[in-house]
C-alpha positions as protocol buffer text, in pm:
chain_id: "A"
residue {
  index: 1
  type: MET
  ca { x: 13482 y: 18062 z: 1475 }
}
residue {
  index: 2
  type: LEU
  ca { x: 13424 y: 17745 z: 1277 }
}
residue {
  index: 3
  type: MET
  ca { x: 13655 y: 17561 z: 1038 }
}
residue {
  index: 4
  type: THR
  ca { x: 13536 y: 17305 z: 787 }
}
residue {
  index: 5
  type: THR
  ca { x: 13771 y: 17011 z: 747 }
}
residue {
  index: 6
  type: LYS
  ca { x: 13722 y: 16997 z: 373 }
}
residue {
  index: 7
  type: ASN
  ca { x: 13779 y: 17355 z: 264 }
}
residue {
  index: 8
  type: LYS
  ca { x: 13938 y: 17486 z: 582 }
}
residue {
  index: 9
  type: ILE
  ca { x: 13718 y: 17796 z: 574 }
}
residue {
  index: 10
  type: VAL
  ca { x: 13695 y: 18002 z: 888 }
}
residue {
  index: 11
  type: LEU
  ca { x: 13359 y: 18167 z: 953 }
}
residue {
  index: 12
  type: ALA
  ca { x: 13338 y: 18480 z: 1165 }
}
residue {
  index: 13
  type: THR
  ca { x: 13026 y: 18669 z: 1272 }
}
residue {
  index: 14
  type: LEU
  ca { x: 12994 y: 18993 z: 1463 }
}
residue {
  index: 15
  type: ALA
  ca { x: 12668 y: 19152 z: 1577 }
}
residue {
  index: 16
  type: ALA
  ca { x: 12617 y: 19511 z: 1689 }
}
residue {
  index: 17
  type: ILE
  ca { x: 12323 y: 19630 z: 1897 }
}
residue {
  index: 18
  type: LEU
  ca { x: 12260 y: 20004 z: 1874 }
}
residue {
  index: 19
  type: ILE
  ca { x: 12043 y: 20201 z: 2115 }
}
residue {
  index: 20
  type: VAL
  ca { x: 11966 y: 20508 z: 1902 }
}
residue {
  index: 21
  type: SER
  ca { x: 11791 y: 20831 z: 1994 }
}
residue {
  index: 22
  type: THR
  ca { x: 11504 y: 20963 z: 1786 }
}
residue {
  index: 23
  type: THR
  ca { x: 11315 y: 21288 z: 1822 }
}
residue {
  index: 24
  type: VAL
  ca { x: 10957 y: 21402 z: 1771 }
}
residue {
  index: 25
  type: PHE
  ca { x: 10874 y: 21771 z: 1748 }
}
residue {
  index: 26
  type: ALA
  ca { x: 10548 y: 21849 z: 1926 }
}
residue {
  index: 27
  type: GLY
  ca { x: 10479 y: 22169 z: 1739 }
}
residue {
  index: 28
  type: MET
  ca { x: 10496 y: 22551 z: 1771 }
}
residue {
  index: 29
  type: GLN
  ca { x: 10276 y: 22824 z: 1913 }
}
residue {
  index: 30
  type: THR
  ca { x: 10279 y: 23207 z: 1913 }
}
residue {
  index: 31
  type: SER
  ca { x: 10283 y: 23403 z: 2236 }
}
residue {
  index: 32
  type: GLN
  ca { x: 10034 y: 23671 z: 2334 }
}
residue {
  index: 33
  type: LYS
  ca { x: 10285 y: 23937 z: 2237 }
}
residue {
  index: 34
  type: GLU
  ca { x: 10130 y: 23925 z: 1891 }
}
residue {
  index: 35
  type: ALA
  ca { x: 9876 y: 24179 z: 2025 }
}
residue {
  index: 36
  type: TYR
  ca { x: 10156 y: 24431 z: 2034 }
}
residue {
  index: 37
  type: GLY
  ca { x: 10276 y: 24352 z: 1685 }
}
residue {
  index: 38
  type: GLN
  ca { x: 10554 y: 24122 z: 1798 }
}
residue {
  index: 39
  type: GLN
  ca { x: 10575 y: 23754 z: 1714 }
}
residue {
  index: 40
  type: SER
  ca { x: 10767 y: 23523 z: 1943 }
}
residue {
  index: 41
  type: PRO
  ca { x: 10736 y: 23162 z: 1822 }
}
residue {
  index: 42
  type: VAL
  ca { x: 10776 y: 22915 z: 2106 }
}
residue {
  index: 43
  type: LEU
  ca { x: 10880 y: 22556 z: 2035 }
}
residue {
  index: 44
  type: TYR
  ca { x: 10745 y: 22286 z: 2256 }
}
residue {
  index: 45
  type: PRO
  ca { x: 11030 y: 22075 z: 2392 }
}
residue {
  index: 46
  type: SER
  ca { x: 11115 y: 21789 z: 2159 }
}
residue {
  index: 47
  type: ARG
  ca { x: 11048 y: 21444 z: 2297 }
}
residue {
  index: 48
  type: GLU
  ca { x: 11344 y: 21210 z: 2272 }
}
residue {
  index: 49
  type: ARG
  ca { x: 11286 y: 20840 z: 2229 }
}
residue {
  index: 50
  type: THR
  ca { x: 11519 y: 20545 z: 2193 }
}
residue {
  index: 51
  type: ILE
  ca { x: 11493 y: 20224 z: 1996 }
}
residue {
  index: 52
  type: SER
  ca { x: 11714 y: 19915 z: 1996 }
}
residue {
  index: 53
  type: VAL
  ca { x: 11825 y: 19756 z: 1670 }
}
residue {
  index: 54
  type: THR
  ca { x: 12058 y: 19469 z: 1593 }
}
residue {
  index: 55
  type: GLY
  ca { x: 12291 y: 19455 z: 1296 }
}
residue {
  index: 56
  type: ALA
  ca { x: 12511 y: 19166 z: 1189 }
}
residue {
  index: 57
  type: ALA
  ca { x: 12800 y: 19100 z: 954 }
}
residue {
  index: 58
  type: THR
  ca { x: 12943 y: 18765 z: 849 }
}
residue {
  index: 59
  type: THR
  ca { x: 13242 y: 18667 z: 640 }
}
residue {
  index: 60
  type: SER
  ca { x: 13422 y: 18351 z: 529 }
}
residue {
  index: 61
  type: VAL
  ca { x: 13799 y: 18350 z: 501 }
}
residue {
  index: 62
  type: LEU
  ca { x: 14071 y: 18095 z: 445 }
}
residue {
  index: 63
  type: PRO
  ca { x: 14300 y: 18038 z: 745 }
}
residue {
  index: 64
  type: ASP
  ca { x: 14651 y: 18175 z: 721 }
}
residue {
  index: 65
  type: LEU
  ca { x: 14807 y: 17982 z: 1009 }
}
residue {
  index: 66
  type: VAL
  ca { x: 14879 y: 17611 z: 1059 }
}
residue {
  index: 67
  type: THR
  ca { x: 14986 y: 17452 z: 1386 }
}
residue {
  index: 68
  type: VAL
  ca { x: 15144 y: 17107 z: 1390 }
}
residue {
  index: 69
  type: GLN
  ca { x: 15195 y: 16935 z: 1725 }
}
residue {
  index: 70
  type: PHE
  ca { x: 15418 y: 16630 z: 1745 }
}
residue {
  index: 71
  type: GLY
  ca { x: 15648 y: 16467 z: 1994 }
}
residue {
  index: 72
  type: VAL
  ca { x: 15928 y: 16227 z: 2074 }
}
residue {
  index: 73
  type: ASP
  ca { x: 15895 y: 15948 z: 2331 }
}
residue {
  index: 74
  type: THR
  ca { x: 16205 y: 15755 z: 2437 }
}
residue {
  index: 75
  type: GLU
  ca { x: 16282 y: 15494 z: 2700 }
}
residue {
  index: 76
  type: GLY
  ca { x: 16598 y: 15402 z: 2888 }
}
residue {
  index: 77
  type: LYS
  ca { x: 16712 y: 15195 z: 3181 }
}
residue {
  index: 78
  type: THR
  ca { x: 16803 y: 15515 z: 3362 }
}
residue {
  index: 79
  type: ALA
  ca { x: 16646 y: 15861 z: 3359 }
}
residue {
  index: 80
  type: GLN
  ca { x: 16964 y: 16009 z: 3210 }
}
residue {
  index: 81
  type: GLU
  ca { x: 16964 y: 15755 z: 2930 }
}
residue {
  index: 82
  type: ALA
  ca { x: 16601 y: 15833 z: 2840 }
}
residue {
  index: 83
  type: ILE
  ca { x: 16663 y: 16209 z: 2851 }
}
residue {
  index: 84
  type: SER
  ca { x: 16982 y: 16195 z: 2642 }
}
residue {
  index: 85
  type: SER
  ca { x: 16819 y: 15979 z: 2378 }
}
residue {
  index: 86
  type: ASN
  ca { x: 16519 y: 16209 z: 2364 }
}
residue {
  index: 87
  type: ALA
  ca { x: 16729 y: 16523 z: 2330 }
}
residue {
  index: 88
  type: GLN
  ca { x: 16935 y: 16371 z: 2049 }
}
residue {
  index: 89
  type: ILE
  ca { x: 16628 y: 16276 z: 1847 }
}
residue {
  index: 90
  type: MET
  ca { x: 16449 y: 16605 z: 1915 }
}
residue {
  index: 91
  type: ASN
  ca { x: 16751 y: 16806 z: 1801 }
}
residue {
  index: 92
  type: ALA
  ca { x: 16753 y: 16609 z: 1476 }
}
residue {
  index: 93
  type: VAL
  ca { x: 16380 y: 16673 z: 1429 }
}
residue {
  index: 94
  type: VAL
  ca { x: 16415 y: 17048 z: 1488 }
}
residue {
  index: 95
  type: SER
  ca { x: 16713 y: 17073 z: 1254 }
}
residue {
  index: 96
  type: SER
  ca { x: 16532 y: 16886 z: 976 }
}
residue {
  index: 97
  type: VAL
  ca { x: 16219 y: 17101 z: 1012 }
}
residue {
  index: 98
  type: GLN
  ca { x: 16426 y: 17419 z: 1000 }
}
residue {
  index: 99
  type: ASN
  ca { x: 16582 y: 17300 z: 676 }
}
residue {
  index: 100
  type: LEU
  ca { x: 16234 y: 17325 z: 524 }
}
residue {
  index: 101
  type: GLY
  ca { x: 16236 y: 17699 z: 581 }
}
residue {
  index: 102
  type: ILE
  ca { x: 16074 y: 17705 z: 925 }
}
residue {
  index: 103
  type: THR
  ca { x: 16236 y: 17964 z: 1152 }
}
residue {
  index: 104
  type: LYS
  ca { x: 16336 y: 17917 z: 1514 }
}
residue {
  index: 105
  type: ASP
  ca { x: 16060 y: 18157 z: 1623 }
}
residue {
  index: 106
  type: GLU
  ca { x: 15801 y: 17928 z: 1464 }
}
residue {
  index: 107
  type: ILE
  ca { x: 15910 y: 17630 z: 1677 }
}
residue {
  index: 108
  type: SER
  ca { x: 15841 y: 17592 z: 2047 }
}
residue {
  index: 109
  type: THR
  ca { x: 15866 y: 17316 z: 2305 }
}
residue {
  index: 110
  type: THR
  ca { x: 15546 y: 17298 z: 2505 }
}
residue {
  index: 111
  type: GLY
  ca { x: 15611 y: 17014 z: 2744 }
}
residue {
  index: 112
  type: PHE
  ca { x: 15872 y: 16772 z: 2869 }
}
residue {
  index: 113
  type: THR
  ca { x: 15802 y: 16490 z: 3113 }
}
residue {
  index: 114
  type: ILE
  ca { x: 15989 y: 16192 z: 3248 }
}
residue {
  index: 115
  type: TYR
  ca { x: 15845 y: 15917 z: 3461 }
}
residue {
  index: 116
  type: PRO
  ca { x: 15938 y: 15567 z: 3576 }
}
residue {
  index: 117
  type: ILE
  ca { x: 15814 y: 15251 z: 3406 }
}
residue {
  index: 118
  type: TYR
  ca { x: 15721 y: 14953 z: 3619 }
}
residue {
  index: 119
  type: ASN
  ca { x: 15671 y: 14593 z: 3520 }
}
residue {
  index: 120
  type: ASP
  ca { x: 15373 y: 14396 z: 3642 }
}
residue {
  index: 121
  type: THR
  ca { x: 15382 y: 14327 z: 4012 }
}
residue {
  index: 122
  type: VAL
  ca { x: 15560 y: 14010 z: 4120 }
}
residue {
  index: 123
  type: PRO
  ca { x: 15558 y: 13840 z: 4460 }
}
residue {
  index: 124
  type: ASP
  ca { x: 15858 y: 13885 z: 4684 }
}
residue {
  index: 125
  type: LEU
  ca { x: 16036 y: 13551 z: 4722 }
}
residue {
  index: 126
  type: LYS
  ca { x: 16078 y: 13597 z: 5096 }
}
residue {
  index: 127
  type: THR
  ca { x: 15758 y: 13769 z: 5204 }
}
residue {
  index: 128
  type: GLY
  ca { x: 15522 y: 13677 z: 4923 }
}
residue {
  index: 129
  type: VAL
  ca { x: 15407 y: 14041 z: 4904 }
}
residue {
  index: 130
  type: HIS
  ca { x: 15344 y: 14165 z: 4551 }
}
residue {
  index: 131
  type: LYS
  ca { x: 15538 y: 14473 z: 4450 }
}
residue {
  index: 132
  type: SER
  ca { x: 15619 y: 14661 z: 4130 }
}
residue {
  index: 133
  type: VAL
  ca { x: 15960 y: 14629 z: 3969 }
}
residue {
  index: 134
  type: LEU
  ca { x: 16125 y: 14934 z: 3814 }
}
residue {
  index: 135
  type: ALA
  ca { x: 16198 y: 14861 z: 3448 }
}
residue {
  index: 136
  type: GLY
  ca { x: 16328 y: 15200 z: 3334 }
}
residue {
  index: 137
  type: TYR
  ca { x: 16218 y: 15552 z: 3245 }
}
residue {
  index: 138
  type: ARG
  ca { x: 16019 y: 15715 z: 2966 }
}
residue {
  index: 139
  type: ALA
  ca { x: 16093 y: 16070 z: 2849 }
}
residue {
  index: 140
  type: SER
  ca { x: 15831 y: 16258 z: 2649 }
}
residue {
  index: 141
  type: ASN
  ca { x: 15893 y: 16583 z: 2463 }
}
residue {
  index: 142
  type: THR
  ca { x: 15623 y: 16780 z: 2276 }
}
residue {
  index: 143
  type: LEU
  ca { x: 15693 y: 17032 z: 2002 }
}
residue {
  index: 144
  type: TYR
  ca { x: 15475 y: 17290 z: 1827 }
}
residue {
  index: 145
  type: VAL
  ca { x: 15538 y: 17431 z: 1482 }
}
residue {
  index: 146
  type: LYS
  ca { x: 15319 y: 17733 z: 1413 }
}
residue {
  index: 147
  type: THR
  ca { x: 15364 y: 17895 z: 1073 }
}
residue {
  index: 148
  type: THR
  ca { x: 15185 y: 18086 z: 800 }
}
residue {
  index: 149
  type: LYS
  ca { x: 15353 y: 17862 z: 541 }
}
residue {
  index: 150
  type: LEU
  ca { x: 15045 y: 17642 z: 501 }
}
residue {
  index: 151
  type: SER
  ca { x: 15185 y: 17460 z: 199 }
}
residue {
  index: 152
  type: LEU
  ca { x: 15457 y: 17308 z: 420 }
}
residue {
  index: 153
  type: ALA
  ca { x: 15217 y: 17134 z: 660 }
}
residue {
  index: 154
  type: GLY
  ca { x: 15253 y: 16792 z: 498 }
}
residue {
  index: 155
  type: ASN
  ca { x: 15629 y: 16825 z: 458 }
}
residue {
  index: 156
  type: ILE
  ca { x: 15667 y: 16924 z: 823 }
}
residue {
  index: 157
  type: ILE
  ca { x: 15494 y: 16605 z: 935 }
}
residue {
  index: 158
  type: ASP
  ca { x: 15685 y: 16382 z: 694 }
}
residue {
  index: 159
  type: THR
  ca { x: 16019 y: 16536 z: 787 }
}
residue {
  index: 160
  type: ALA
  ca { x: 15956 y: 16524 z: 1161 }
}
residue {
  index: 161
  type: VAL
  ca { x: 15852 y: 16158 z: 1154 }
}
residue {
  index: 162
  type: SER
  ca { x: 16141 y: 16053 z: 930 }
}
residue {
  index: 163
  type: SER
  ca { x: 16380 y: 16231 z: 1169 }
}
residue {
  index: 164
  type: GLY
  ca { x: 16257 y: 16041 z: 1473 }
}
residue {
  index: 165
  type: ALA
  ca { x: 15931 y: 16193 z: 1594 }
}
residue {
  index: 166
  type: ASN
  ca { x: 15700 y: 15908 z: 1695 }
}
residue {
  index: 167
  type: ARG
  ca { x: 15390 y: 16111 z: 1778 }
}
residue {
  index: 168
  type: VAL
  ca { x: 15177 y: 16343 z: 1565 }
}
residue {
  index: 169
  type: ASP
  ca { x: 14925 y: 16478 z: 1815 }
}
residue {
  index: 170
  type: ASN
  ca { x: 14737 y: 16745 z: 1626 }
}
residue {
  index: 171
  type: VAL
  ca { x: 14719 y: 16955 z: 1310 }
}
residue {
  index: 172
  type: SER
  ca { x: 14499 y: 17264 z: 1317 }
}
residue {
  index: 173
  type: PHE
  ca { x: 14430 y: 17561 z: 1092 }
}
residue {
  index: 174
  type: SER
  ca { x: 14340 y: 17904 z: 1225 }
}
residue {
  index: 175
  type: LEU
  ca { x: 14383 y: 18277 z: 1176 }
}
residue {
  index: 176
  type: SER
  ca { x: 14688 y: 18474 z: 1277 }
}
residue {
  index: 177
  type: SER
  ca { x: 14637 y: 18762 z: 1522 }
}
residue {
  index: 178
  type: VAL
  ca { x: 14695 y: 19013 z: 1242 }
}
residue {
  index: 179
  type: GLN
  ca { x: 14431 y: 18850 z: 1022 }
}
residue {
  index: 180
  type: GLN
  ca { x: 14188 y: 18822 z: 1312 }
}
residue {
  index: 181
  type: GLN
  ca { x: 14219 y: 19191 z: 1392 }
}
residue {
  index: 182
  type: SER
  ca { x: 14174 y: 19290 z: 1029 }
}
residue {
  index: 183
  type: ILE
  ca { x: 13859 y: 19079 z: 996 }
}
residue {
  index: 184
  type: GLN
  ca { x: 13720 y: 19202 z: 1327 }
}
residue {
  index: 185
  type: ASP
  ca { x: 13767 y: 19566 z: 1227 }
}
residue {
  index: 186
  type: ASP
  ca { x: 13597 y: 19506 z: 893 }
}
residue {
  index: 187
  type: LEU
  ca { x: 13303 y: 19320 z: 1048 }
}
residue {
  index: 188
  type: LEU
  ca { x: 13260 y: 19583 z: 1316 }
}
residue {
  index: 189
  type: GLY
  ca { x: 13208 y: 19858 z: 1062 }
}
residue {
  index: 190
  type: LYS
  ca { x: 12970 y: 19647 z: 854 }
}
residue {
  index: 191
  type: ALA
  ca { x: 12766 y: 19536 z: 1157 }
}
residue {
  index: 192
  type: VAL
  ca { x: 12723 y: 19893 z: 1280 }
}
residue {
  index: 193
  type: LEU
  ca { x: 12622 y: 20015 z: 934 }
}
residue {
  index: 194
  type: ASN
  ca { x: 12373 y: 19729 z: 909 }
}
residue {
  index: 195
  type: ALA
  ca { x: 12219 y: 19826 z: 1242 }
}
residue {
  index: 196
  type: LYS
  ca { x: 12202 y: 20192 z: 1137 }
}
residue {
  index: 197
  type: SER
  ca { x: 12032 y: 20100 z: 810 }
}
residue {
  index: 198
  type: ARG
  ca { x: 11771 y: 19889 z: 989 }
}
residue {
  index: 199
  type: ALA
  ca { x: 11701 y: 20171 z: 1234 }
}
residue {
  index: 200
  type: GLU
  ca { x: 11652 y: 20421 z: 950 }
}
residue {
  index: 201
  type: LYS
  ca { x: 11414 y: 20189 z: 768 }
}
residue {
  index: 202
  type: ALA
  ca { x: 11211 y: 20138 z: 1083 }
}
residue {
  index: 203
  type: LEU
  ca { x: 11188 y: 20510 z: 1162 }
}
residue {
  index: 204
  type: ASP
  ca { x: 11120 y: 20641 z: 812 }
}
residue {
  index: 205
  type: PRO
  ca { x: 10748 y: 20540 z: 798 }
}
residue {
  index: 206
  type: LEU
  ca { x: 10704 y: 20710 z: 1137 }
}
residue {
  index: 207
  type: GLY
  ca { x: 10852 y: 21036 z: 1015 }
}
residue {
  index: 208
  type: GLN
  ca { x: 11135 y: 21018 z: 1265 }
}
residue {
  index: 209
  type: LYS
  ca { x: 11509 y: 21037 z: 1228 }
}
residue {
  index: 210
  type: ILE
  ca { x: 11817 y: 20921 z: 1415 }
}
residue {
  index: 211
  type: ILE
  ca { x: 11975 y: 21204 z: 1612 }
}
residue {
  index: 212
  type: GLY
  ca { x: 12242 y: 21010 z: 1797 }
}
residue {
  index: 213
  type: VAL
  ca { x: 12362 y: 20682 z: 1938 }
}
residue {
  index: 214
  type: LYS
  ca { x: 12315 y: 20612 z: 2308 }
}
residue {
  index: 215
  type: MET
  ca { x: 12499 y: 20281 z: 2335 }
}
residue {
  index: 216
  type: VAL
  ca { x: 12667 y: 20012 z: 2127 }
}
residue {
  index: 217
  type: ASN
  ca { x: 12695 y: 19648 z: 2235 }
}
residue {
  index: 218
  type: LEU
  ca { x: 12911 y: 19407 z: 2037 }
}
residue {
  index: 219
  type: SER
  ca { x: 12898 y: 19029 z: 2026 }
}
residue {
  index: 220
  type: GLU
  ca { x: 13123 y: 18783 z: 1842 }
}
residue {
  index: 221
  type: PHE
  ca { x: 13022 y: 18434 z: 1736 }
}
């Protein structure tokens, strides 16, 4: 799938490859029983052949899902201080975003890390050996807001930042699982019909017809 940054249009393509069976009737003959006044037409066995055709279907749709990823980074002299400060700010961010109409189910925390911060190495006064000096700790918390309320994307960012978020990592537009399934089902039917139509057009000048489908292969782009 492809999304243009200007119009935010998602393109979806699905191709279907059909292996269809065709038949050719070799003809008919009459048995020797005609000498006794009886006619017993005998059909030669039909000869089955297969051909492979490819059909495709493409559509352009507007995304119905926006995902905003942002975070809060805090520092403290101790790990507990950095964590407490981070939690306080993150709670304020979540509360403010929910006030916009975003539900709890649309918000998720995807990562929390804490690690020590060291100053540049300095020489030990006694030994002269350079070593790092612990300066404190940094806590980092990442939050995702995934919603179908596309019109709130800008407000979500503004509100999160004004409430203390100091990172906006990513904003992306996509299709919800429900929309994806609906589009896939629609494209599947159209791709198969396109393949069938192409097979019929190829066989018509040869005086042959489709009598069945041997196999269907599907590809998504």
